[in-house]
C-alpha positions as CSV (number, residue, x, y, z in Angstrom):
1,M,92.3,139.3,128.9
2,K,92.1,135.8,130.4
3,Y,89.1,135.1,128.2
4,L,91.0,136.1,125.1
5,T,93.9,133.9,126.1
6,A,91.6,130.9,126.7
7,V,90.0,131.5,123.3
8,R,93.4,131.6,121.6
9,T,94.5,128.4,123.4
10,L,91.3,126.6,122.4
11,F,91.7,127.7,118.8
12,G,95.3,126.6,118.7
13,L,94.4,123.2,120.1
14,S,91.6,122.8,117.6
15,L,93.9,123.7,114.8
16,C,96.5,121.1,116.0
17,L,93.8,118.4,116.1
18,L,92.6,119.3,112.7
19,L,96.1,119.2,111.2
20,A,96.8,115.9,112.9
21,G,93.7,114.5,111.4
22,C,94.8,115.5,107.9
23,T,98.3,114.1,108.1
24,T,99.3,111.3,105.7
25,P,99.4,107.8,107.2
26,A,102.8,106.4,108.0
27,P,104.0,104.3,105.1
28,Y,103.6,100.5,105.4
29,N,106.8,98.5,105.9
30,Y,107.1,96.4,102.8
31,D,110.7,95.2,103.4
32,A,109.7,91.6,104.1
33,L,107.4,91.4,101.1
34,K,110.0,92.9,98.7
35,A,112.7,90.5,100.0
36,A,110.4,87.4,99.6
37,E,109.1,88.4,96.1
38,P,106.2,85.8,96.2
39,R,104.8,84.8,92.9
40,S,102.0,82.5,94.1
41,I,99.5,82.6,96.9
42,L,97.5,79.8,98.6
43,V,94.3,81.0,100.3
44,I,93.3,79.0,103.4
45,P,89.6,79.1,104.2
46,P,89.1,81.7,107.0
47,K,88.7,81.0,110.7
48,N,85.2,82.0,111.5
49,Q,84.2,84.0,114.6
50,S,80.8,85.0,113.3
51,L,77.5,83.1,113.5
52,E,77.3,82.6,109.8
53,V,78.3,79.0,109.0
54,Q,78.8,79.6,105.3
55,A,80.8,82.8,105.7
56,P,84.3,81.3,105.1
57,Y,83.2,79.9,101.7
58,V,81.4,83.0,100.6
59,F,84.5,85.0,101.5
60,I,87.0,82.8,99.6
61,S,84.8,83.1,96.5
62,T,85.5,86.9,96.6
63,I,89.3,87.0,97.3
64,S,90.9,85.3,94.3
65,R,90.1,87.9,91.6
66,P,91.6,91.0,93.4
67,L,94.7,89.0,94.3
68,G,95.0,87.9,90.7
69,E,94.5,91.4,89.3
70,K,97.2,92.5,91.6
71,G,99.6,90.3,89.8
72,Y,99.8,87.0,91.7
73,Y,99.0,83.4,90.8
74,V,96.3,82.2,93.2
75,F,95.8,78.5,93.6
76,P,92.1,77.6,92.9
77,V,90.3,77.9,96.2
78,A,87.7,75.2,95.5
79,V,90.4,72.7,94.4
80,I,92.5,73.4,97.5
81,D,89.5,73.1,99.8
82,Q,88.5,69.8,98.3
83,F,92.2,68.6,98.4
84,M,92.3,69.3,102.2
85,K,89.0,67.7,102.8
86,D,90.1,64.6,101.0
87,N,93.2,64.5,103.3
88,G,91.2,64.5,106.5
89,L,90.7,68.2,107.1
90,P,87.0,68.8,106.9
91,T,86.7,72.3,108.5
92,P,88.5,75.6,108.0
93,E,89.6,75.5,111.6
94,E,91.5,72.3,111.0
95,M,92.9,73.6,107.7
96,N,94.4,76.6,109.5
97,L,96.4,74.2,111.7
98,V,98.4,72.6,108.9
99,P,102.1,73.4,109.3
100,L,103.6,75.7,106.7
101,D,106.3,73.2,105.7
102,K,103.6,70.6,104.9
103,L,101.7,73.2,102.8
104,Y,104.8,74.0,100.9
105,E,105.8,70.4,100.5
106,H,102.4,69.3,99.0
107,I,101.2,72.5,97.2
108,G,104.3,74.6,96.7
109,A,102.9,78.1,97.1
110,D,105.3,80.9,97.8
111,A,103.0,82.5,100.3
112,V,99.9,81.6,102.3
113,L,97.0,84.0,103.0
114,Y,95.4,83.4,106.4
115,T,92.2,85.2,107.1
116,E,89.8,85.5,110.1
117,I,86.2,86.6,110.0
118,H,85.3,88.7,113.0
119,D,81.8,89.7,111.9
120,W,79.6,88.8,109.0
121,G,76.0,88.9,107.8
122,Q,72.8,90.8,108.1
123,K,71.8,92.6,111.3
124,F,68.2,93.5,111.9
125,N,66.8,96.0,114.4
126,L,63.3,97.3,114.8
127,L,63.9,100.5,112.7
128,S,66.9,99.5,110.6
129,S,69.0,96.8,109.1
130,S,72.6,96.5,108.0
131,T,74.9,94.1,106.3
132,V,78.4,93.8,107.8
133,V,81.7,92.2,106.7
134,D,84.7,92.4,108.9
135,V,87.8,90.3,108.1
136,S,91.5,90.4,108.9
137,M,94.1,88.9,106.6
138,R,97.7,88.0,106.9
139,L,100.1,86.9,104.1
140,V,102.9,84.7,105.3
141,D,106.0,83.4,103.6
142,S,105.5,79.6,103.3
143,Q,109.1,78.8,103.9
144,T,110.1,81.1,106.8
145,G,106.7,81.9,108.5
146,V,107.5,85.7,108.2
147,T,104.5,87.9,107.8
148,L,104.8,89.7,104.5
149,W,101.7,91.8,104.6
150,D,98.5,92.2,106.7
151,A,95.3,94.2,106.4
152,K,91.7,94.5,107.4
153,A,88.8,94.2,104.9
154,S,85.7,95.8,106.5
155,A,82.6,97.2,105.1
156,S,78.9,97.8,106.0
157,K,75.8,98.8,104.3
158,S,72.7,100.1,106.1
159,S,69.1,100.4,105.0
160,D,67.8,103.8,104.1
161,S,66.5,105.9,107.0
162,S,62.9,107.1,106.9
163,S,61.3,110.2,108.2
164,S,58.5,108.6,110.2
165,L,58.3,105.7,112.6
166,T,55.8,103.8,110.5
167,S,57.9,104.2,107.4
168,A,61.0,103.2,109.2
169,I,59.4,100.0,110.4
170,L,58.0,99.1,107.0
171,N,61.3,99.8,105.4
172,A,63.2,97.6,107.9
173,V,60.7,94.7,107.3
174,A,60.9,95.1,103.6
175,T,64.7,95.1,103.7
176,Q,64.7,92.0,105.9
177,I,62.5,90.1,103.4
178,L,64.6,91.3,100.5
179,N,67.9,90.4,102.1
180,S,66.7,87.0,103.1
181,V,66.3,86.3,99.4
182,N,69.2,88.4,98.1
183,D,72.3,88.0,100.2
184,Q,74.5,91.1,100.0
185,T,77.5,89.8,101.7
186,P,79.4,88.5,98.6
187,Q,79.2,91.9,96.9
188,L,80.2,93.7,100.1
189,A,83.1,91.3,100.8
190,R,84.3,91.8,97.2
191,S,84.3,95.5,97.6
192,A,86.0,95.4,101.0
193,N,88.8,93.1,99.6
194,I,89.4,95.3,96.6
195,I,89.7,98.4,98.8
196,A,92.1,96.6,101.3
197,I,94.3,95.1,98.6
198,N,94.5,98.3,96.6
199,D,94.8,100.8,99.5
200,R,97.1,103.7,98.5
201,Y,99.2,103.6,101.6
202,K,99.1,100.0,102.9
203,G,97.7,97.8,100.1
204,L,99.4,94.8,98.7
205,L,102.3,95.5,96.3
206,E,101.9,94.4,92.7
207,G,103.0,90.9,92.0
208,P,105.1,89.6,89.1
209,Y,102.1,89.0,86.8
210,A,100.6,92.5,87.2
211,P,99.7,94.1,83.8
212,P,101.9,96.9,82.6
213,P,100.7,100.4,83.4
214,K,98.6,102.0,80.7
215,P,100.5,104.6,78.7
């Protein structure tokens, strides 16, 4: 009898965990974004916590299109980067320190997208290799400093596993050589950004220039 009771308890607990894992995520709070109704976005080159020096500029080359397709005007990232460098801000870290009121005064964007790279690039082990992109982003009202939206853009791609040790080593070496010639981070970052911005439950709401829905 005790055994049957324990089995029932365990089954009930497992069912609860299963149901909890299938519940719909809590809806994102879009109140601030709806109140602000931004039309234009200024993308600041990311803070970079990774070891890849070029990661910020690879990332910003992948973010404008999904934001534009979502219905926002995005200030040309290359033009803004050069503008800031011409005004004594040579690094992304310094660009991130510019006060919001100065950005609004000189550029006039409704919102500013701040991003931070936590991990980036190709990771090589003896038997495998992988490409990783891990970025957090925060959209801020340029006049009030209120956070309008935030998200994480993360993705990874691993080399194919092999059945034998020799094949695994050869596969890892071949992948390392190939990746040294063909950097996969731009494509991976582009995919991660598209997923984050268009997430069903917590993606960015459509902007004023979004195309009308197809009939």
